[in-house]
C-alpha positions as CSV (number, residue, x, y, z in Angstrom):
1,M,101.9,86.6,82.5
2,R,103.6,86.0,85.8
3,L,104.4,88.6,88.4
4,D,107.1,89.3,90.9
5,S,106.0,90.5,94.4
6,H,108.3,92.7,96.4
7,R,107.9,93.6,100.0
8,I,108.1,97.4,100.6
9,E,108.0,99.7,103.6
10,F,107.7,103.4,103.8
11,P,106.7,106.1,106.3
12,G,102.9,106.7,106.7
13,S,100.8,109.0,108.9
14,Q,101.6,107.2,112.2
15,G,104.6,104.9,111.5
16,I,106.0,102.5,108.9
17,L,103.5,101.1,106.4
18,A,103.9,97.6,105.0
19,A,103.3,97.3,101.3
20,R,103.7,94.9,98.4
21,L,104.7,95.9,94.8
22,D,103.5,93.4,92.3
23,T,105.3,93.8,89.0
24,P,104.7,91.9,85.8
25,R,107.7,89.9,84.6
26,G,109.2,91.7,81.6
27,G,108.6,95.2,83.0
28,A,105.6,97.4,83.7
29,R,104.0,99.7,81.2
30,A,102.0,101.5,83.9
31,Y,101.6,101.6,87.7
32,A,98.5,101.3,89.9
33,L,97.8,102.2,93.5
34,F,95.4,99.9,95.4
35,A,93.5,101.1,98.5
36,H,92.0,98.1,100.4
37,C,88.7,98.0,102.3
38,F,88.0,99.0,105.9
39,T,89.7,96.8,108.4
40,C,91.1,94.6,105.6
41,S,94.8,94.4,104.5
42,K,96.8,94.4,101.3
43,D,96.8,90.6,101.4
44,I,93.1,90.0,101.0
45,F,92.2,87.6,98.2
46,A,90.5,90.4,96.1
47,A,93.6,92.6,96.3
48,S,96.0,89.8,95.2
49,R,93.6,88.7,92.4
50,I,93.2,92.3,91.1
51,A,97.0,92.8,91.2
52,A,97.5,89.5,89.3
53,R,95.0,90.5,86.6
54,L,96.6,94.0,86.3
55,A,100.0,92.3,85.9
56,D,98.5,90.2,83.1
57,N,97.9,93.5,81.4
58,G,101.4,94.9,82.1
59,I,100.4,97.0,85.1
60,A,102.4,96.9,88.3
61,T,100.4,97.4,91.5
62,L,101.4,99.0,94.8
63,R,99.1,97.7,97.6
64,F,99.7,98.6,101.2
65,D,98.3,98.2,104.7
66,F,96.8,101.4,106.2
67,T,98.0,102.4,109.7
68,G,97.3,99.8,112.3
69,L,96.1,97.1,109.8
70,G,97.9,94.1,108.4
71,A,101.7,94.4,108.9
72,S,101.7,98.2,109.2
73,E,102.7,100.0,112.4
74,G,100.4,102.2,114.5
75,E,97.1,101.7,116.3
76,F,94.0,101.3,114.2
77,A,92.0,102.9,117.0
78,N,93.9,106.1,116.6
79,T,93.2,106.4,112.8
80,N,90.5,108.3,111.0
81,F,89.5,109.1,107.4
82,S,92.1,112.0,107.3
83,S,95.0,109.8,108.5
84,N,93.9,107.1,105.9
85,V,94.1,109.7,103.2
86,D,97.5,110.8,104.5
87,D,98.6,107.1,104.2
88,L,97.3,107.0,100.6
89,V,99.3,110.2,99.8
90,A,102.4,108.6,101.4
91,A,101.9,105.6,99.1
92,A,101.4,107.7,96.0
93,D,104.5,109.7,96.9
94,W,106.6,106.6,97.4
95,L,105.5,105.2,94.0
96,A,106.0,108.5,92.2
97,T,109.5,109.0,93.6
98,R,110.6,105.5,92.6
99,H,108.6,104.6,89.5
100,G,106.6,107.7,88.5
101,P,103.1,108.6,89.3
102,A,100.3,106.1,89.4
103,Q,98.3,106.0,86.2
104,L,95.5,104.0,87.9
105,M,93.9,104.1,91.4
106,V,91.9,101.1,92.6
107,G,89.7,101.3,95.7
108,H,87.9,98.4,97.3
109,S,84.9,99.2,99.6
110,L,86.1,102.1,101.9
111,G,89.2,102.3,99.6
112,V,86.9,103.9,97.0
113,P,86.1,107.1,99.0
114,R,89.8,107.3,100.0
115,C,90.6,107.3,96.3
116,W,88.0,110.0,95.7
117,R,90.4,112.2,97.7
118,R,92.7,111.7,94.8
119,R,93.2,115.5,94.3
120,S,95.5,115.3,97.4
121,V,97.1,112.1,96.2
122,S,97.6,113.5,92.7
123,R,99.3,116.6,94.2
124,A,101.6,114.4,96.3
125,A,102.5,112.5,93.1
126,G,103.4,115.8,91.4
127,R,100.7,115.8,88.7
128,S,97.3,117.3,88.0
129,P,94.3,115.3,89.3
130,P,92.4,113.1,86.8
131,S,88.9,114.0,85.9
132,A,86.3,113.0,88.6
133,R,84.6,110.1,87.0
134,R,83.8,106.7,88.6
135,T,84.1,103.6,86.5
136,T,83.5,100.0,87.3
137,R,85.0,97.3,85.1
138,R,85.0,93.5,85.5
139,M,88.3,91.8,85.0
């Protein structure tokens, strides 16, 4: 399946965050939120490959640059774990407002503990938090 990639921007913890919404052609049956690794960006090879594989399965993926990284505004030196979680909440809120809450959260490296704060993210998306279980699956 092919995907369409749309550039997105939304307010984050310390400025405008740059994002990309990768949607499967023919429509999405679900939405995922991708949190990249420490000092990486939404455009790392792993993120684009994961988004493509999810699109093959009918899942759209919102991947974004945390404050001060990639094409997002702000100074990376002024960020911390809490501001990163705030950025994740902002991304979840943007997705929930426009397409409904994310049904899947994907974290890469430091993105994994950010996703573990999903209780905050789930509240921002207007739904109950999912059960706290960690799964790893090869695609």
